[in-house]
N, C-alpha and C positions, 0 to 999 in steps of 0.2 A: 936222586940229586935234589937238594933243597931248592926252593924257589929262588933263594938268594944266589945259590950256585948257578941256577939256570940263567938268571939275569946277568950274572957275571960272565958266564960263558957266552951269552949272546953278545954282550958288549965287547967281550974280548975278541970275538970273531970279526968285529967291524974295524975297519981302518979309520983313522982320524978323518979322512976325506969322506968316507961313506957316512960316517956319523953326522958330519956337517950338512951333507946333502939331504939326509933324511930330516934333520931338524928344520932346516930352512925351507925344504919343499912343502912341509905342512904349513908353515907360515905364509909362503908365497901363494898357496892355494886359497888360503883364507883371505889374503890381500886381494887376490884376483876376484873372488866372489864379491867382496865389498866394493871393488871398483865397478864391476858389472851392475850391481844393485844401485849404485849412486850415480851412474853415468847419465848425462842429459841425452845422449844418443840412444836410439833404439838398438838393443843388442838381442838378436833373435837367432835361434837355431831351428833347422827344419830337416826333414828327411828328403830323399830324392823323389818321394811321391808328393812333395809340397806340403807335408803336414807339419805344423808348428810343434816343436818339442820343448822350447824354452822361450820365456817372454819377461823382459825386465821392466822396472818402473819407468825407465826412459821411453820404452815402447808404449807403455800405457799412457804416459803424459802426451806423447806425440800423436798417437792414433786413436785414443779414447777408449780402447778395449783393455780390460784387465786380463791377468794371466788365465783366470778360470774361463774367460770367454774365448780365448784364442788357442790355448794349448789343446792339441788334438784336432784343430780346425785347419782347413786348407789355406795356404798363404794367398791363393788367388782371391780370397775374400777382400783383401786390401788393395787389389790391383784393378784399375778401371779396365773395361773390356778391350778398349783399343790398345792397351799396353800389355796385355797378357801374353802376346807373342814374345815379349822381351824375356819373360820367365823361362821359356823353353831355351832361348839362346844362352841365358845364364847357366842353366842346368847342364847344357852340352859342354860348356867350358869347364865347369866344376868337375864333371865326370872325367875330363882329361887332366885333371889336377891343376888347372890354371886358377889363378886368383883374378878377381875383378876389383879394380880400385876406382873409387869415385865415379861410378856410373850414375848419371843424372836421370831421374825418372819421376813418376807421379804416383802417390798413394792416396787412398780414400779414407778419410777420418770416419769414425763411427757416426758422427753427426751429418755426414754426407759431403762436407767440403773437401776440396782437393788440396793436397800438400805436395809441394816440390821437395824432393829428397835427393841426397847424394848417397849412393849405396856402394859399400865395399863387401865382397863375398870371398870366403875362403872354404876350401873343402875340409871336412872333418874325417879323420881316419881312425880306424880301430887299432888295437895293439899289434895287429898284423900288417898295418899299413893300408888296409883296404878303405876306400872312400865310402863312408856310410851316410853322409849328410853334408850340410853346409851351415856355416855360421855367417850371420849377416849383421853388419853395422850400418844403420841408416841415420843420416843427419838431416834435420829440417832446414832447407835452404830457401824456404818460401820468401822470407824477407829479402835475402840476397838477390833472388831472381826478380822480385818486384823492383828492387833498386836498379838492377841491371837493365830491366825493361824501361824504367823511367829514364835512366841515363841514355839508353839507345834512342828513346823517343826525343829526348832533348837534343841529342846529336843530329837526329834526322831533321828535326825542326830547324836547327841551326844551319844545316847544310842545304836544305831544300826550300827554305823560306823565300818568298818573293821579295820581302823587304830586306834591305841591307842591315847587317848586324856588325857592330864593332865593339870590341872589348879592350879596355885599357887596364893597366895596373893602378895602384893607388897614386902613383906619380903622374898618371895621365899618359903613359906611353902605351902604344898599341901592342897587345899580346896576341890577338886573333881577330880575323874577319871571316865572313862567310862568302860563298860564291856570288850571292846577289850583290854584296858590296862591290866586288870587283867588276861585275857587269855594269853597275850604275856609275861607279867612279872612274873606271878605266884603269885603276891601279891593281896590280897583282898582289897576292898575299905577301910574297917575299919582299915587295917594294915598300910595304908600309909597316911591317913588324919592327917594333922598336922606335917608330916615329911618333911625333905628337900630332893629334888631329888638326892642329892649327895649319898644317900644310894644305888643307882643303879649304881654308877660309876664303870667302869671296868678299870683295869690297862693296858689293851691291847694296847690302843692308848695314854695313859698318860694324864696329866693335860692340855696339850697344846690345846686340842680340847675345853675344857671348858673355857680356857682363851680366845680363839678366839670367842666362843659363847658369853661370857659376853661383849667382846669388840664390837662385831657386834650389840648387843642389845643396848648398850650405845650410839653407833654412829648412827644407823639407825632404831632401834626398831624392827629389823627383823634378823633372822638367818636361813640359810638353808644349810644342809650338812649332812655328815655321822658321826655317833658317836656310839661307842661301849658301851653297858650297860651290866648289870649282872642281871640274873633272880634270883628269890628267892632261887632256888636250887643251885646257884653258877655258872651256865653256862653263858658264855659270848655270846652275840649276837649283830649283826650289825643292827643298826636302821637308817633309812633315816629320819632325824629330821628337823622339821620346828618349830620355836619358834617366837611368835609375842608378842609385848607389847600392853596391853590395857590401855588406859589413860582416865581420866574423862574429862569433858568439859574445865577444867582449865589446862589440860596437865599433871596432876599428875598421876603417875603410880598407877593403881588399881590392875591389874592382869598380869600374864604371862600365855599364852596358848601355850602348846607344843603338836604337832601332830607328831606321828612317826609310821613307818611301819617296821616290821621285815623283813630285806632283807638278812638274814644270808645265806639262800639257794642260793639266787641270787649272793651274794658275792662269795660263794664257787664255783659256776659255772663260774663266771667271772674269778676267780683266775685260775681255770682249763683251761679256754680258753686262759688266759694270758700265762700260762705255755706252752700250745700247740703252741701258737704264737711265743714264745721266745726261745723255746728249741727244738732241733732236736729230732724227735720221735724215731729214731733208737739208737743214742748214748747218748741221754739226755745231749748233750753239747749245749751251747748257739748257736743260729742260727744267720743268718745275722742281724736280727732286734736287738737282744740283743747285738751282737757284736758292732753294730754302737753306741749304748748307752754306752757300756763299753769303747770303744775307745775314744769317746768324753770326758768321765770322766777322762780317763788316760791322755789325752792331757792337760786338765785343771790342773791336779795334776803336770804334768811335768812342766808346766809354773809357777805354784805357788812355787814349790820346786826346780826349775832349775835342774831337773834330767831327763836325756834322757830316751826315751822309744824306743822299737823296735817292728816293725810289721813284722811277718813272714808269708808268703803265701806258703803253702805246697800242693803238688799234688803227689799222689802215681803213681809210674811208672808201666805200664803194668797191672793195676788193671782190666781193661776191659777183658784182656785175662783170668785172674783168674775167673771172673764171667762167661765167656763163657765156660771154661773148667769144673768148679766144680758146677756151678749154683749160683743163686742169694742168696739163703739161706746161703750157706757157705761164700759167699762174704760179706753178712751183718755181720756175726759173726766175720769175719776178721776185718771189720771196727770197730766193738765194741772193740775188743782186742787191736787194734792199738791205738784207741783213749784213752784207759786206760793207755797204755804205755806212750803215749805222755804227758798225764796229769801228770804222775809220774815224768816226766823229767822237769816239770815246778813247780813253787811255787804256793801256794794257792792264792796269790795276783794277779797272772797272769791269763789271760783268754785264753782258747782254744775253738774255735768255729768251727763247721762244717757248711760250707756254701753251700754244695751241692755235691752229688756224692762222689768222693774220694778227695775232696778239703777241706783243713782246714786252718784257720788263727789263729795265736797266737799273743796276745798283751802282751809284757813283760815290766814290769815297772823297772825303776831305773837300766838301763844297764850301765856298766862302760866302754863305748867306744866300738869300732868295735871288739877288741880282745875278750872281754867278750861275745859279741853277737855271734862271730864265734864259741866260745866254746859251747854256748847254741845250735846253729844250728847243731853242730857235735853230741851233746847228742840226739837230736831229730832224726837225721839221723840214729844213732845207734839203737834207740828204734824201728825204722821202719824196719831196715835191719836185725836185729837178727831173726833167723828162729822162726816160730810160728806154733804150732801143733793145728789143729782144725779138729774134727771129724775123727781123724786118719790120716789126711793129713798134711805133713810137708810142710809149705808154706814159700817161700822166696819172699819178695818184697823190693823194694827200693823207695826212694822219692826224689823229686826235690824241693828245697826250695829257695824262693826269700826273701831277707831281706832289709828293709829300716829303717833308724834310724832318729827319730825326736829329736831335731829340726834341725839337719843338713839338713834333707829333710823337709823344712819348708812348708808343705802342709796341707790341711785340712784332716779330717778323711777319707773321701771317696777317695781322691787322694792318701793318704798313702797306702791304700789297693790296688789301681790300680798300684802304683809304685812297691809294693812288688810282685804283680802278674806279672808285666813286667819283674822283676828280676828273678822270677821263670821260666818264659819262656826262659830266657837266660841260666838258669841252664839246662833246658831240651835240648836246642840247643847244649850246650857244652858237652852232653853225659849222662845226668841224674845222679842220685845218688850223688848229690852234692848241694851246696848252692851257691848263687850269691848275692853280695851286690849291691844295686841300686846306680847308679851314680847320685848324686843330682846336678850335674852341668848342668844347663839348658840354657846356653848362646846361644848355637847353635840352640837348640829347640825354644827358644824365638824368634830368628831372623826368623826362618822358619814360626812360628806362625804369626809374624807381617806381613810378606810378604803375607801369606794366607789371613789374615784379609783384607788387602788392595785389593787383587784380588776379594774377596767375596763382598766387599763394591762396587767395580766397577761393578761387575755383577748385583748387586741389582739395581744400578742406571741405568744400561743398560737394565733392564727388562728381564734378562736371566732366572729368576726363573719362574717355571710353577707349576700347581697343577694337580695331578692325583687323581682318586677316586677309592677306592677298596670297592666293595659291602660287606655288612654284611647280613647274612641270618639266618633264623631258619631252621636248618637241618631237623627237624622232619616234619614241615609243608611245607617247601619250600618257605615260605614268605620272601621277601626281606625287612629287617627291617631298612635299611639305608646304609650309605657309610662312609668311613673314608677318609678325605682329606689328601693327602701325597704330600709334597713338593719335587720338583726335580729341578736340575740345568741343564738347556740346555746349556752346555758348548760349545762354538764355535769350539774348537779343539777336546775335549775329549768326546763329545756326552752327553747323558743324565746321570747325576751323581746322585747317591743315597744320601739321607740326611746325612748318616754317614760320608760322605767325607767333609762336611762343617758345619753342625749344631753344633757339639761339639766344634768347634773352636770359634764360636761366642756366646757360651752359656752364658758366664758372661760378655759379651760386650753389649754396648747400641745398637749395630746393631741388636741384637736378638729381641729387642722391635720393631724396624722398620719393620723387616721381619714378626714378629708376627702380627702386625697391618695390613700389606698387605695381609697376609694369611686370616685373618678374613674377611676383606672387599671383597677379591676375592671369598671366599666361599659363602658369602651372595649374591654376584652378580651372581654366577653360579646357586644357588638355585632359585633366581628370574627368571633367564632365563629358568630353567626347568619348573617353574610354568606357565610361559607364553605359554609353549608347552604342558601344561596339566599334568606335572609330579611333584608330591609332594614327596620329599624324604628327610628324616632327614640326617644330616651330622655331623660327629664328627671331632673335630679339636684339635690337640695337642697345649697346652698352656704352655709356659715356665714359670719357677718360677719367673723370673725377670719381665716378662710381667704381670703375675697375681697379683704380689705384688705392681704394680705401682699404685699410689693413684688415677690416672684418669682412671683406667681400666673400672670400671662400667660405667662412663660417656661416654667413647668412645664407649662401646658396645651399650649403649642406643641410641647414635646418629646413629649408623649403622642401628639399627632397624627402626629408623625414616626415613632413606634413602630408606629402603626396607619394606614398611608397609604391603605388602601382605604376608611376611614371618612370620609364627607363631614362636615365640621365643622357644617354646617347641621342634621345629624341629632342634635346634642347641644344640649339646652336646660338652662340653669342656672337654678334656682329660688332666689330670695332671699326668706326669710321676712319678712313685713311687720313683725314684731316685732324684726327684727335691729337691733342697735345699730350703726348706721353713723356712725362718728365724723366723717368728712370726706366729705360728700355729693359734693363736686366731685371729690375724688380717686377715689371709687367710680365716679362717672359716667365718668371718664377710663378706668379699668380696664375698665369694661363696653364702652365704645366700642372700646378696643383689642381686646377679645375678639370683638366683633362684626366687626371687620376680618378676623379669622380665619374668620368665618362662623358663629360660635356665637350661639344665640338666648338670650333671657332672659325669665323670668316672675317675677311677684311672687306668692308662695305665701301661703295662709291670709289672703287679703285681707279686711279688716274686723275682724280680731281684735286688731290692734296699735294703736300710738299714733303711727303715722307721719302725716305731713301730705301734702297734694297735691304737695309737693316730690318725692315718690317718682314720681308720675305725670308731672310736668312736667320733671324733670331726669334721671331714670334711663331709659335706652333699653330698657325692657322691653316686649316685644310682647304679652304675655299676662298677664291677671289670673286668679288662681284663687280662687274663692269657698270660704271655709272650710266644712268639712263640718258644724261645729256649727250653722251657720245653715241649711244645706241640709237636713239631716236633720230639723229641727224646723219648717221653713217652712210645712208644711201645718196645723200646730196653733198656731203662735205668729205673730201678726201683726207683732210686732217683728222677728223673724227674717226673715219674708217681705219686710218693708220694706227690710231691709239687703240681701237678695239682689237686690231690684229696684234699689236704689241702686247696687250694684256693677255690675250690668249696664248701668245708665244711664251711670255714669262711664266704663265701658269704651267704650261707644258714643261718648261725648263726646270722649274722648281717642284714638279710633281704635285701640283695643286689642282683641285677642281675649279672650274670657272662657270659662273652663272651670269647671264645678261639681264639687267633691269631695263624697263622702258620699252618692251616689245609691244608695240601698238598696232602693227600691221602684219599680215601674212608675209609680205615681201621682206620685212626686216627679219622675221624668223627664218625665211629661206636663206637669206644672205649669211646669217649667223651659222646655220647648218653647213653652208659652203666653207666657212672658216673653221669648222670643227667644234663649234660651241653648241651643245645640245640642250643645256639647262637654261630656263628663262622664266621671267615673270613680267607682267605688264598688263595694261588695259586691253591689249589685243587678246589676252588669255582670260583675265578676269579682273574686275575692279575690287579693291578692298571691301570686305563685307563683315557684318557682325558675326560673331562666332556661331550663333544658332542657325545661320543660313548656310554654313559650310556643307552640311550633310546633303541638303537639297542641290547645291551647286555640283557636288561630286557626282550625284546620280545623273545629272544632265550633261556633264562635261564630255565633249567629243573633240579630239584634236583635229586640226585641219589636214585633209588628205595630202596636200602638197608637202606637208611636213613629214608625215609618217611614211610617205613613199619616196622621200628625198634620198638620193644616192649619197652614200658616205663619201667625203672627200678623200682623195689619195694623199696621205701625209707621209 
């Protein structure tokens, strides 16, 4: 039979259906092979011994091995040890003819990283139906698992967060809240879904907060601040609130997410501290800090309405003798009674402040000239001089008052108080129990000041200024913790002059910046000289407000450290006087943070003497408070000074600051400070200021007092 006949016979023996099946079977096989080759999934076959028999490109891309590396190799090569028991479970099911769909496991990439996979397995049968192996389809689900984990983490954070979380839609209607929200607000989730957050609004701070919130969200998409809300039971509470806008990929608002913490207890504690910091603990009158704020406000009102104001500085005559004769308890009661009398002599719009001991300052608004002011001073004198009975004792006291009137005395707030103080001193000198008006004619004084400025400038150019160093120690351990650099004027005729004789004169003059830069450079030069002799000692330096607020201050400081690279910036501490006039507190805080980035530390010097507010503690990054020596040196005899020292130590503890006492002149003062919990000190009782080249010898001879080092720690 010819080949043509054979082909014909073969075809003739096939039915139309058989022919179609044969033709399309070949095509389907080819299509299947192409699909396997181009699949992104790993498609693998293996024997029941776990030996790989086929390996596609998807497997290579997913697991890093090519076919030559894997065919004939055990599948266990891809499975981490702790997962290999799963392989036995899969094989058992396949031997029973079962399929495994979407089993999630882990495989190991050639490079060693782990891959999350979803595996489907089917048994492979021979032509007789016998199971001879298995086919595997594995899909990389690493990204999906990471997304699920992130989603679960987010859900866990949402549900378990201590802060309340509230989510609204683009219209501001609540779509979800967490458990902490319900705990804080008292509202259940079901009660607030679909509601507007305005149902929680409290009238305590008014609508301005919400206007500011909406403005911030419109401008920046973010708001952070304090807002008062109302719980379900009607109680108002303070919340520290953060709100963020959530947008889609096209920038359209999808949601608003608010996170808040209940800070009511913290706010109450803060207000308590604010009251302690602004009011005298004995008389409940404003103290120095609040007086400064009130006086600044009064000056602004005086300028706006062109109405004069008066500042009266009052000091009781012979109050110390009453304390010594009758005791401090009766003296305190006398101060309370007199403060109430003086308040009754003033109007509600006026301010009466106690600034220490038996000294008071009154700020009186809208005075109608010197005559009206004199009448007021007479009323206050009478309130003090009228006899007063306390605990069966009839007491007689008098007062001396100094008065200055603004704007005739066109000075700033601090100078007005100083001028009134100077006038009070004149009243004391004139015989007490009287008042004295400050003379605001400064022509002669200005001439004297101008001559002094010239002399000081010449002295600076002639290098007549020198630096002395006073050690600072830990009284309990005896450790020397550093030294303070103190400027002196080596005057050719008058000898060594203290800084009080020249620094106040140049305080607001550009010469103060030149002197300040010289001091910083000289201190670092001395520290470098000590280092070369094996002595590392931290040094604190007073920085004037004018110098600190100079725009090039940080750059100058950085250049100094480049000149002396062996000096650790952390060994330099810059001291800011509490009485410094810091015009822009935020700008100063920024400069201080910049300097701290260099490693430099900060302290607030003479704390308690100025008229600053808690803003210094809350906003300026100063690690240390220094208690002024005027309080420390008198604390054993003056209960008022002792109370101030205790207050500063308490404030330092409340704000997590170090505290160091100046003016420790006796062993007894040191012991009392240790009783109060203050261990760091400096003063003549420890060491007088000395030239830098004498510091090494002093250190070798320094021995702390045994009553200090053996002093028991106070129970705090």
